[in-house]
LUMZA-170040 format. One record per residue: chain; y negated, x, z negated of N, C-alpha, C, O in turn; residue in three letters. Coordinates in steps of 0.02 Angstrom, whole numbers. Each point is the difference from the previous one (the first is absolute). Layout:
cadena, ny, nx, nz, cay, cax, caz, cy, cx, cz, oy, ox, oz, residuo
A, Y, X, Z, Y, X, Z, Y, X, Z, Y, X, Z, ALA
...
***
This chain:
cadena, ny, nx, nz, cay, cax, caz, cy, cx, cz, oy, ox, oz, residuo
A, 40, 49, 15, -33, -29, -19, -74, 9, -4, -49, -37, -7, MET
A, 64, 118, 17, -76, 39, -29, 4, 31, 75, -29, 51, 20, GLY
A, 68, -87, 12, -12, 51, 69, -23, -76, 49, 3, -6, 61, LYS
A, -29, -55, -122, -28, -45, 84, -82, 34, -2, -30, 35, -41, ALA
A, 8, -71, 118, -75, 46, 16, -22, -83, -23, -57, 17, -18, ASP
A, 57, -85, 5, -54, -56, -23, 45, -29, -40, 61, 7, 10, ILE
A, -86, -45, -59, 21, -45, -52, -62, -72, 8, -60, -13, -5, TRP
A, 138, -21, 22, -40, -61, 37, -9, -50, -88, 54, -30, -8, LEU
A, -78, 23, -23, -4, -30, -83, 26, -79, 20, 19, -6, 58, MET
A, -18, -43, -94, 8, -34, -1, -42, -24, -45, 40, -28, -38, ARG
A, -106, 18, 8, -42, -3, -20, -81, -5, -1, -31, 26, 45, THR
A, 8, -51, -82, -79, 0, 30, -28, -8, -97, 24, -11, -56, TYR
A, -98, 28, 97, -47, 6, -93, -7, -74, -1, -38, -11, -48, TRP
A, 55, -45, 76, -10, -69, -19, 54, -9, -93, -4, -21, -58, ASP
A, 52, 60, 108, 54, 21, -49, 5, 22, -43, -6, -29, -54, PHE
A, 20, 92, 60, 31, 91, -21, -92, -28, -67, -35, -49, -9, ASP
A, 42, 129, -19, -31, 19, -51, -26, 70, 8, 40, 45, 13, PHE
A, -126, -28, -22, 10, 53, 42, -4, 49, -2, -54, 17, -24, PRO
A, 83, 20, 36, 36, 81, -16, 6, 44, 90, 22, -24, 52, ARG
A, -52, 98, -66, 23, 32, 57, 58, 38, 9, 39, 28, -38, PRO
A, -46, -38, 132, 48, -15, 63, -11, 61, 36, -50, 33, 11, PHE
A, 124, -26, 8, -17, 71, 56, -34, -37, 55, -20, -58, 7, LEU
A, 20, 137, 43, -63, -35, 84, 41, -30, 25, -18, -50, 32, PRO
A, 77, 62, -34, 62, -37, 63, 44, -59, -40, 44, -30, 29, ASN
A, -65, 15, -109, 25, -68, 11, -58, -92, 31, -56, -18, -19, PHE
A, 93, -10, 60, -51, -56, 12, 6, -73, -9, 56, -13, 22, LYS
A, -81, -36, -41, -27, -62, -22, 59, -30, 23, 26, 46, 32, PHE
A, -1, -78, -30, 28, -66, 40, 24, -81, -6, 25, -46, 34, VAL
A, -55, 64, -109, 17, -61, -42, 7, -68, 48, -27, -4, 55, GLY
A, 61, -40, -80, 0, -60, 63, -3, 1, 79, -35, -27, 42, GLY
A, 91, 76, -41, -4, 51, 88, 46, -96, 34, 11, -12, 59, ILE
A, 2, -28, -109, 68, -60, 30, -44, -65, 6, 14, -41, 43, HIS
A, -89, 27, -105, -31, -42, 2, -22, -9, 48, -30, 34, 41, CYS
A, 46, -91, -45, -28, -52, 92, -46, -56, -18, -7, -10, -60, ARG
A, -41, -44, 120, -10, -66, -31, 57, -40, 5, 52, 4, 34, PRO
A, -78, -52, -85, 77, -74, 21, 4, -46, 46, -43, -42, 13, ALA
A, 94, 49, 10, 19, -54, 25, 2, -72, 5, -29, -25, -48, LYS
A, 55, -24, 92, -4, -74, -21, 50, 11, -47, 26, 56, 5, PRO
A, 3, -101, -63, 81, -14, -44, 27, -36, 59, -30, -21, 49, LEU
A, 123, 17, -71, 10, -50, 42, -21, -63, -25, -37, 2, -49, PRO
A, 58, -73, 77, -28, -49, 16, 40, -35, -86, -40, -30, -36, GLU
A, 85, 33, 20, 31, -44, -41, -61, 43, -61, -47, -32, -23, ASP
A, 57, 88, 8, -51, 58, -68, -52, -16, 2, -20, -20, -55, MET
A, -48, 15, 132, -27, -22, 1, -38, -63, -41, -55, -7, -27, GLU
A, 132, -47, 39, -29, -62, -28, 24, -40, -46, 3, -61, -6, GLU
A, 29, 145, -52, 27, -26, -112, -77, 56, 5, -40, -31, -35, PHE
A, 0, 97, 62, -67, 12, 7, -37, -43, -2, -30, -22, -50, VAL
A, 28, 5, 102, -73, -55, -1, -10, -79, -49, -47, -38, -12, GLN
A, 142, 43, -11, 6, -68, -52, -38, 49, -77, -2, -23, -57, SER
A, -15, 70, 73, -11, 46, -69, -73, -49, -46, -10, -12, -60, SER
A, -36, -6, 133, -67, -12, -39, -57, 58, -4, -3, 56, 27, GLY
A, -29, -82, -58, -59, 53, -33, 50, 47, -41, -16, 59, -6, ASP
A, 86, -86, -28, 10, 47, -43, 21, 85, 22, 2, 49, -37, ALA
A, 15, -54, 117, 11, 50, 11, 77, 4, 11, 40, -45, -9, GLY
A, -29, 110, 28, 84, 18, -8, 2, 77, -59, -41, 46, -3, ILE
A, 97, -58, -34, 40, 74, -6, 45, 19, 32, 45, -32, 27, VAL
A, -61, 121, -29, 86, 17, 52, 30, 44, -42, -24, 39, -41, VAL
A, 89, -52, 60, 44, 49, -59, 56, -2, 37, 30, -48, 21, PHE
A, -14, 139, -11, 41, 40, 7, 18, 70, -46, -42, 40, -20, THR
A, 112, -35, 8, 17, 70, -59, 53, 49, 64, 50, 36, -6, LEU
A, -92, -57, 62, 2, 49, 37, 62, -14, 82, 7, -55, 27, GLY
A, 14, 93, -14, 81, 17, 40, 51, 25, -51, 55, -27, 3, SER
A, -63, 63, -40, 55, 27, -67, 15, 9, -27, 29, 47, -27, PHE
A, -57, -149, 12, 10, -16, -67, 44, -70, 46, -32, -43, 32, ILE
A, 83, 43, -36, 32, -84, 17, 1, -41, -38, -3, -62, 1, LYS
A, 8, 102, -39, 28, -106, -72, -20, 52, -80, -4, 61, -7, ASN
A, -4, -113, -37, -8, 3, -55, 42, -37, -16, 37, -30, 38, ILE
A, -35, 26, -143, 47, -23, -26, -30, -62, 7, -57, 5, 22, THR
A, 81, -80, -37, 20, -67, 0, -82, 6, -64, -55, -23, 14, ALA
A, 73, 63, -83, -50, -26, -32, -71, -1, 26, -40, -45, 7, GLU
A, 38, 129, 7, -52, 36, 16, -43, -40, 64, -61, -6, 1, LYS
A, 103, -15, 44, -28, -78, 65, -25, -62, -41, -53, -29, 8, GLY
A, 97, 15, -47, -41, -70, -20, -68, 13, -69, -50, -28, -23, ASN
A, 77, 69, 16, -65, 53, -27, -69, 2, 4, -52, -10, -31, MET
A, 79, 30, 96, -68, -8, 49, -7, -68, 43, -43, -33, -29, ILE
A, 61, 7, 70, 12, -49, 25, -26, -66, -41, -19, -53, 25, ALA
A, 25, 70, -100, -37, -72, -61, -68, 36, 10, -43, -40, 15, SER
A, 19, 110, -18, -44, 25, 7, -78, -49, 57, -57, -22, 0, ALA
A, 116, 33, 35, -37, 9, 93, -25, -62, 2, -49, -18, 32, LEU
A, 88, -22, -73, -27, -87, 13, -34, -39, -53, -13, -60, 4, ALA
A, 3, 88, -39, -57, -11, -65, -68, 19, 35, -48, -7, -38, GLN
A, 21, 44, 144, -48, -17, -2, -23, -33, 39, 39, -41, 23, ILE
A, -113, 42, 6, 4, -47, 45, 32, 2, 66, 30, -40, 36, PRO
A, -55, 124, -34, 8, 27, 75, 84, -19, 37, 48, -16, -35, GLN
A, -46, 21, 110, 51, -15, -2, 59, 77, 36, -13, 42, 43, LYS
A, 41, -46, -63, 29, 82, 6, 59, -9, 44, 44, -43, -3, VAL
A, -54, 113, 62, 53, 25, 34, 43, 54, -22, -12, 60, 3, LEU
A, 65, -91, -26, 49, 68, -25, 71, 31, 52, 47, -34, 21, TRP
A, -55, 77, -15, 32, 38, 57, 52, 24, -71, -16, 35, -48, LYS
A, 69, -62, 61, 67, -15, -54, 63, 6, -1, 11, -60, -10, TYR
A, 37, 81, 12, 79, -2, 38, 56, -48, -32, 51, -28, 20, SER
A, -100, 35, -104, 62, 9, -44, 25, -105, 13, -9, -38, 48, GLY
A, 40, 27, -116, 33, -73, -12, -77, -24, -26, -47, 25, -30, GLU
A, 58, -68, 51, -88, -27, -7, 6, -31, -77, 40, -33, -32, LYS
A, -95, 58, 23, -27, -26, -91, 38, -71, 1, 22, -34, 46, PRO
A, -26, 24, -144, 1, -62, 8, -61, -36, -22, 7, -60, -13, ALA
A, -66, 87, 7, -69, -18, -29, -39, 9, 51, -61, -3, -8, THR
A, 96, 22, 93, -67, -36, 33, -37, -28, 27, 19, -48, 34, LEU
A, -86, 64, -35, -52, -58, -3, 11, -20, 69, 23, 28, 50, GLY
A, -51, -96, -64, 7, -20, 80, -98, 9, 42, -31, -34, 41, ALA
A, 16, 105, -84, -81, 38, 27, 58, 55, 21, -12, 60, -4, ASN
A, 62, -80, 21, 23, 119, -16, 34, -2, 84, 3, -61, 8, THR
A, 21, 87, 50, 30, -9, 45, 35, 78, 4, -17, 59, 2, LYS
A, 89, -108, -1, 42, 101, 19, 35, 16, 83, 31, -27, 46, LEU
A, -60, 87, -64, 21, 62, 70, 47, 32, -9, 20, 16, -56, TYR
A, 10, 5, 121, 30, 55, 36, -50, 64, 8, -6, 58, -21, ASP
A, -20, -96, 58, -65, 56, 15, -80, -36, 4, -8, -61, 1, TRP
A, -30, 95, 1, -56, -14, 30, -63, 40, 31, -33, 40, -32, ILE
A, 23, -53, 84, -63, 64, 8, -61, 23, -30, -60, -3, 14, PRO
A, 85, 21, -47, -71, 24, -67, -65, 1, 6, -40, -32, -35, GLN
A, 22, 79, 93, -35, 10, 25, -59, -29, 10, -51, 19, -28, ASN
A, 58, -97, 95, 12, -32, 1, -34, -70, -31, -43, -41, 15, ASP
A, 106, 62, -86, -51, -52, -47, -23, 22, -20, -51, -27, 20, LEU
A, 24, 87, -71, -60, 40, -22, -49, -8, 36, -55, -9, -26, LEU
A, 62, 10, 82, -76, -22, 33, -8, -53, 36, -20, -7, 58, GLY
A, 48, -53, -119, -8, -79, 25, -56, -25, -42, 12, -32, -51, HIS
A, -77, 45, 72, -56, -49, -43, 40, -40, -77, -16, 1, -59, PRO
A, 52, -22, 81, 30, -28, -69, 24, 6, -64, 5, -34, -51, LYS
A, 18, 138, 89, 52, 27, -76, -71, 8, -36, -57, 10, 19, THR
A, 97, -22, -97, -51, 20, -25, 33, 48, -72, -16, -11, -59, ARG
A, 71, 70, 86, 80, 43, -42, 10, -21, 43, 3, -41, 45, ALA
A, 3, 109, -88, 73, 58, 21, 85, 37, -30, 22, 57, 3, PHE
A, 0, -105, -22, 46, 24, -67, 45, 40, 14, 58, -19, 10, ILE
A, -80, 101, -6, 46, 48, 44, 65, 36, -57, -1, -27, -56, THR
A, 46, 73, 62, 34, 43, -31, -35, 67, -4, 25, 46, -32, HIS
A, -120, -38, 83, -2, 45, 10, 27, 75, 72, -2, 58, 18, GLY
A, 19, -118, -10, -7, 87, 94, -23, 10, 15, -44, -40, -17, GLY
A, 9, 93, 72, -53, 38, -4, -6, -46, 77, -59, 0, 19, ALA
A, 107, -38, 30, -17, -24, 55, -48, -83, -12, -44, -29, 31, ASN
A, 92, 13, -108, -64, -84, -17, -35, 14, -23, -40, -45, -14, GLY
A, 23, 105, -8, -81, 25, -56, -28, -21, 65, -24, -53, 18, ILE
A, 34, 111, 11, -73, 11, 72, 8, -46, 35, -31, 21, 49, TYR
A, 57, -91, -29, 14, -41, 5, -48, -39, -30, -46, -18, 36, GLU
A, 47, 0, -95, -32, -46, -37, -75, 51, -7, -48, -35, -15, ALA
A, 35, 92, 21, -61, 6, -25, -27, -12, 64, -53, -32, -3, ILE
A, 74, 48, 65, -19, -27, 61, -52, -49, 16, -60, -2, 14, TYR
A, 131, -52, -28, -60, -55, -11, -29, -18, -58, -29, -54, -7, HIS
A, 36, 111, -53, -43, -32, -43, 12, -72, -52, -39, -47, -8, GLY
A, 114, 60, -25, 29, -46, -18, 10, 31, -60, 14, 60, 2, VAL
A, -20, -104, -88, 9, 58, -43, 76, -4, -26, 41, -34, 31, PRO
A, -29, 63, -75, 77, 2, -1, 26, -6, -73, -36, 14, -48, MET
A, 114, -41, 41, 13, 7, -47, 95, 40, -5, 51, -26, 23, VAL
A, -56, 85, -54, 55, 51, 23, 47, 2, -59, -4, 19, -59, GLY
A, 54, -48, 100, 72, 38, -60, 49, 50, 20, 61, -7, -6, ILE
A, -90, 59, 28, 15, 79, -19, 72, -17, -28, 20, -45, -38, PRO
A, 16, 107, 79, 71, -2, -41, 28, 66, 30, 44, 9, -42, MET
A, -37, 46, 88, 26, 49, 11, -28, 57, 59, -41, -10, 44, PHE
A, 71, 61, -57, -49, 51, 50, -100, 7, -4, -30, 26, -47, GLY
A, -9, -56, 115, -58, 26, -25, -40, -81, -26, -57, -17, -15, ASP
A, 120, -14, 19, -54, -89, 0, -44, 23, -67, -61, 2, 4, GLN
A, 93, 15, -62, -47, 10, -74, -83, 39, -1, -57, 1, -25, PRO
A, 92, 20, 62, -72, 78, 30, -44, -49, 15, -42, -25, -38, ASP
A, 61, 2, 134, -23, -29, 15, -65, -74, -26, -51, -28, 22, ASN
A, 101, 25, -85, -33, -93, -13, -74, 18, -49, -47, -38, -14, MET
A, 60, 124, -4, -39, 41, -54, -71, 18, 44, -58, -10, -18, VAL
A, 77, 32, 64, -65, 2, 46, -47, -73, -1, -56, 5, -25, HIS
A, 77, -72, 52, 8, -39, 4, -41, -42, -67, -50, -36, -2, ILE
A, 66, 44, -14, -29, -2, -54, -45, 1, -37, -29, -50, -20, LYS
A, 12, 118, 0, -44, 42, 19, -80, -24, 33, -54, -8, -27, ALA
A, 73, 3, 84, -50, -57, 58, -4, -43, -31, -49, -25, 27, LYS
A, 65, -15, -75, -22, -62, -3, 30, -49, 33, -29, -53, -6, GLY
A, 92, 50, 49, 8, -59, 44, 90, -28, -9, 34, -42, 29, ALA
A, -24, 85, -77, 67, -34, -11, 23, -15, -93, -31, 32, -42, ALA
A, 77, -74, 24, 12, 10, -73, 77, 36, 8, 26, -2, 56, VAL
A, 2, 26, -99, 57, -13, 16, 69, -24, -79, -11, -19, -57, THR
A, 49, 28, 80, 50, -45, -66, 81, 27, 27, 23, 3, 57, VAL
A, 5, 12, -122, 62, 24, 24, 49, -38, -17, 0, -32, -53, ASP
A, 60, 31, 107, 41, -49, 60, 66, 8, -100, 31, -52, -7, LEU
A, -19, 96, -43, 18, -2, -23, 2, -55, -96, 43, -24, -37, ASN
A, -118, 31, 37, 1, -13, -54, -60, -74, -2, -23, -34, -47, PHE
A, 13, 30, 123, -61, -69, 9, 45, -51, -17, 59, -8, 12, MET
A, -115, -39, -55, 21, -82, 3, -31, -30, 58, -28, 28, 47, LYS
A, 40, -109, -60, -49, -41, 43, -64, -1, 17, -36, -5, 50, THR
A, 34, 12, -110, -98, 7, -28, -17, 39, 19, -56, -11, 23, GLU
A, 85, 94, -11, -29, 66, 23, -16, -20, 80, -55, -3, 29, ASP
A, 142, -14, 5, -50, 6, 73, -52, -52, 49, -25, -2, 56, LEU
A, 27, -59, -161, -36, -72, 60, -67, 31, -15, -34, -3, 51, ARG
A, -3, 34, -107, -63, 27, -5, -7, 27, 54, -28, -15, 53, ASP
A, 66, 68, -76, -30, 63, 55, -12, -21, 88, -37, 28, 41, ALA
A, 76, -82, -33, -1, -41, 77, -69, -27, -20, -39, -3, 47, VAL
A, 16, -17, -104, -71, -21, -33, -61, 42, 15, -52, -14, 29, ASP
A, 66, 49, -46, -44, 63, -15, -8, 8, 83, -54, -27, 17, ALA
A, 74, 43, 16, -35, 41, 52, -13, -37, 53, -16, 18, 56, VAL
A, 25, -83, -83, -37, -50, 57, -48, -40, -15, -41, -17, 42, ILE
A, 39, -10, -126, -51, -31, -13, -64, 58, -48, -52, -21, -26, ASN
A, 72, 88, 24, -83, 57, -27, -7, -1, 70, 38, -20, 45, GLU
A, -106, 51, -42, -20, 29, 107, 11, 49, -25, 17, 23, 55, LYS
A, -9, 22, -91, -23, 66, -12, 72, 37, 33, 0, 46, 41, SER
A, 63, -81, -71, 48, 28, 70, 17, -18, 69, 41, 33, 33, TYR
A, -82, -104, -1, -11, 6, 77, -61, 41, 17, -9, 3, 61, LYS
A, -44, 37, -105, -52, 6, 35, 18, 100, -12, -11, 50, 33, GLU
A, 36, -61, -84, 23, 80, 46, 67, -11, 56, 20, 35, 46, ASN
A, -12, -56, -55, 66, -16, 57, -42, 22, 76, -5, 46, 41, ALA
A, -10, -93, -52, -68, -9, 49, -34, 69, 32, 1, 19, 58, MET
A, -40, 19, -135, -21, 54, 3, 53, 44, 41, -22, 16, 55, ARG
A, 100, 12, -73, 22, 30, 11, 27, -1, 70, 27, 50, 23, LEU
A, -37, -135, 32, 12, 11, 37, -71, 17, 39, 0, 2, 61, SER
A, -51, 8, -91, -86, -4, 45, 16, 84, 30, -12, 28, 53, SER
A, 65, 3, -156, -1, 106, 58, 35, -4, 52, -13, 23, 56, ILE
A, 74, -63, -78, 50, 0, 67, -37, 14, 71, -25, 37, 42, TYR
A, 40, -89, -65, -57, -17, 90, -39, 56, 4, 27, 43, 34, HIS
A, -75, -30, -55, -64, 39, 10, 4, 88, -13, -22, 32, -48, ASP
A, 55, -8, 104, 47, 59, 49, -36, 34, 49, -27, -40, 38, ARG
A, 17, 93, -25, -29, 26, 86, 37, -36, 64, -19, -10, 59, PRO
A, 106, -14, -112, 33, -24, 70, 89, 8, -76, 12, 26, -54, MET
A, 32, -81, 122, 16, -51, -43, 56, 70, -23, -9, 58, 18, SER
A, 79, -86, -70, 30, 20, -7, 73, 12, 34, 50, 19, -30, PRO
A, -54, -36, 103, 53, 34, 55, -42, 15, 39, 32, 25, 46, ARG
A, -96, -23, -31, -31, 46, 69, -28, 63, -43, -43, 34, 29, ASP
A, 64, -12, -103, 1, 55, -26, 21, 52, 4, -10, 57, 22, GLU
A, 71, -118, -75, 90, 19, 30, 16, 38, 62, 25, 56, -1, ALA
A, -47, -105, 79, 5, 27, 64, -29, 76, 18, 27, 47, 28, VAL
A, -109, -58, -60, -47, 76, 23, 17, 40, -58, -57, 6, -23, PHE
A, 94, 26, -18, 48, 41, -5, 36, 39, -5, 0, 57, -23, TRP
A, 54, -106, 58, 76, 11, 18, -13, 39, 58, 28, 55, 6, ILE
A, -88, -87, 61, -33, 24, 51, -18, 79, 1, 16, 52, 30, GLU
A, -65, -79, -90, -26, 86, -8, 50, 53, -29, -10, 61, -2, PHE
A, 59, -91, -20, 66, 65, -19, 31, 14, 52, 27, 56, 5, THR
A, -24, -97, 40, 51, 18, 82, -39, 60, 40, 26, 48, 29, MET
A, -109, -68, -38, -29, 27, 47, -32, 69, -8, -17, 41, 42, ARG
A, 13, -42, -104, 7, 78, -28, 42, 24, -25, 2, 42, -45, ASN
A, 38, -70, 73, 86, 44, -38, 16, 5, -63, 40, 43, -20, LYS
A, -79, -99, -32, 26, 34, -54, -102, 7, -37, -53, 19, 26, GLY
A, 71, -46, -95, -76, 8, -26, 8, 53, -46, -6, -10, -61, VAL
A, 21, 71, 88, -14, 77, -57, -58, -8, -65, 7, -2, -61, GLU
A, -69, 0, 110, -72, 7, -23, 22, -45, -45, -4, 43, -45, HIS
A, 25, -94, 14, -2, -78, -60, 64, 20, -49, 13, -37, -48, LEU
A, 25, 91, 60, 68, -6, -67, -34, 89, -4, -15, 49, 34, ARG
A, 19, -85, -135, -3, 63, -68, 67, 66, 48, 43, -6, 44, VAL
A, -59, 40, -67, 9, 45, -7, 69, 18, -71, 29, 55, -1, GLN
A, -13, -108, -49, 15, -2, -27, 62, -34, 31, 37, -14, -47, ALA
A, -10, -5, 106, 45, -8, 5, 32, 44, 19, 62, 2, -3, HIS
A, -99, 41, 28, 33, 76, -6, 36, 71, -28, 23, 54, 17, GLU
A, -43, -113, -90, 23, 47, -50, 62, 13, -25, 26, -48, 29, LEU
A, 32, 79, -66, 54, -23, -2, 17, -39, -67, -55, -15, -23, THR
A, 87, -1, -5, 13, -51, -68, -40, 18, -61, -44, -25, -34, TRP
A, 91, 98, 36, -31, 45, -81, -86, 25, 24, -34, 35, -37, TYR
A, 12, -56, 95, -72, 22, 7, -35, -49, -22, -15, -18, -57, GLN
A, 5, 0, 108, -7, -129, -16, -22, -1, -62, -60, -6, -14, TYR
A, 129, 17, -50, -6, 17, -48, -23, 19, -65, 3, -23, -57, HIS
A, -41, 107, 107, -25, 12, -51, 30, 73, -54, -27, 44, -34, SER
A, 122, -71, 59, 49, 55, -55, -11, 72, 26, 24, 26, -50, LEU
A, -41, 22, 86, -23, 67, 16, -75, -5, -18, -19, 58, -6, ASP
A, -22, -91, -2, -43, 16, -37, 13, 8, -91, -11, 51, -33, VAL
A, 37, -114, 10, 33, -10, -61, 51, 77, -18, -17, 35, -48, LEU
A, 59, -21, 79, 37, 41, -21, -25, 63, 2, 2, 28, -55, ALA
A, -35, 17, 118, -49, 34, -18, -49, 12, -67, -10, 56, -26, PHE
A, -16, -112, 5, -56, -4, -73, 44, 21, -75, -11, 22, -56, LEU
A, 99, -58, 124, 31, -16, -75, 33, 68, -23, 16, 15, -58, LEU
A, -9, 17, 110, 9, 93, 7, -44, 41, -44, 14, 32, -50, ALA
A, -75, -42, 82, -79, 40, -45, 19, -39, -77, 23, 32, -47, ILE
A, -30, -73, 45, -1, -27, -89, 62, 22, -34, -9, 3, -61, VAL
A, 89, 20, 84, 39, 24, -4, 10, 72, -26, 36, 23, -44, LEU
A, -113, 25, 119, 4, 59, -18, -20, 6, -53, 38, 29, -38, PHE
A, -106, -54, 10, -68, 19, -47, 51, -11, -51, 3, 47, -40, PHE
A, 34, -92, 30, 40, -27, -56, 82, 29, -34, 32, -13, -51, LEU
A, -23, 59, 115, 56, 49, -28, -54, 93, -5, 21, 38, -44, LEU
A, -72, -16, 82, -64, 53, -46, -27, -9, -64, -13, 41, -45, LEU
A, 7, -104, 49, 23, -16, -100, 13, 33, -41, -20, 49, -32, PHE
A, 77, -100, 36, 56, 5, 8, 31, 92, -33, 23, 5, -57, ILE
A, -28, 46, 95, 7, 46, 27, -43, 26, -31, 26, 21, -52, LYS
A, -106, -5, 54, -51, 19, -45, 22, -1, -69, 18, 50, -32, THR
A, -20, -125, 7, 17, 14, -90, 43, 12, -7, 8, 11, -60, CYS
A, 57, -1, 102, 56, 20, -34, -4, 91, -3, 25, 38, -42, SER
A, -70, -20, 110, -3, 54, -10, -81, 21, -57, -17, 59, -8, PHE
A, -7, -96, -13, -43, 25, -56, 22, -14, -76, -18, 29, -52, CYS
A, 51, -68, 60, 33, 5, -77, 67, 51, -5, 19, 15, -57, PHE
A, 25, 20, 129, 24, 57, -25, -22, 38, -13, 35, 42, -27, ARG
A, -97, -29, 33, -42, 33, 16, -26, 28, -84, 7, 57, -22, ARG
A, -35, -114, -15, -10, -24, -38, 42, -4, -64, -36, 3, -50, CYS
A, 105, -10, 37, 72, 13, -42, -2, 47, 11, -22, 29, -49, CYS
A, 37, 19, 106, 5, 60, -13, -41, 61, -24, 9, 60, -9, GLY
A, -62, -111, 2, -44, 70, -34, 15, -14, -77, 27, 43, -34, LYS
A, -43, -95, 11, 16, -2, -45, 65, 27, -64, 6, 16, -59, LYS
A, 30, -25, 114, 108, 11, -6, -32, 97, -35, 1, 21, -58, GLY
A, -34, 28, 151, -8, 55, -60, -67, 13, -23, -18, 59, 5, LYS
A, -20, -99, -29, -21, 4, -58, 26, 34, -75, -7, 48, -38, MET
A, 50, -123, 52, 50, -21, -75, 43, 60, 5, -5, 33, -52, LYS
A, 43, -8, 91, 33, 77, 3, -16, 46, -33, 25, 19, -53, ARG
A, -85, 9, 92, -51, 26, -33, -20, 22, -49, -25, 55, -9, LYS
A, 37, -115, -41, -55, 3, -60, 73, 14, -54, -3, 37, -49, ALA
A, 63, -72, 69, 74, -6, -26, 1, 99, -7, 51, 28, -20, GLU
***
């Protein structure tokens, strides 16, 4: 990986915290985002039936196919208590507490739903793709992170003021209900989500165009050696300064040994003179 000429980083300053980066790191966060397309007819009909209350989009990603029946019922019970209609991507057994306002789908057009004008909130596991689509469309989030980069992703969005997080293992019905109510009814979450969306869109070129430019730039110039730091050319022990530490340790040991030898020599000389004087006196 250290031999790579250019790094296309799937992040941007709308999401990430300020920190130093190398010149061959280029930010293309949200490269997959695009304007919303029309929804399927039956889904659009359900969305429109929400009226002024709007809808909530809920998905735990493609890796989580199912959750326990207990968790499913708890989540369904929480969603049944909100006035919005809910589109829930869920392939498990239908929860017994499922409300009339919630509809289950094996698959949903996530980006198109997030870009719909009736979308009020996004309940997400915290995957990077979903987060960036929500940022793109300015939708506040309720995060239920579980593994991988998801907890860290939600820390970023929560710190930006555009999300609330709950723990799937410990949350109760009222915790999820209150979290959804908060991001919908407290204006600061929507305002912060729109601010992040504005930062995302206010850039010199789109993430896709920037990625294309730097890939072609690297090809035209047969690499970008002028952007690579010399740290990539160091051996592992040089990179960690182990050779410098070894040299300094050798110097310390040398002076320590010299000190011990000097003290030993002085001690022998002093003790030797006292012994000779005592024998002469006798």
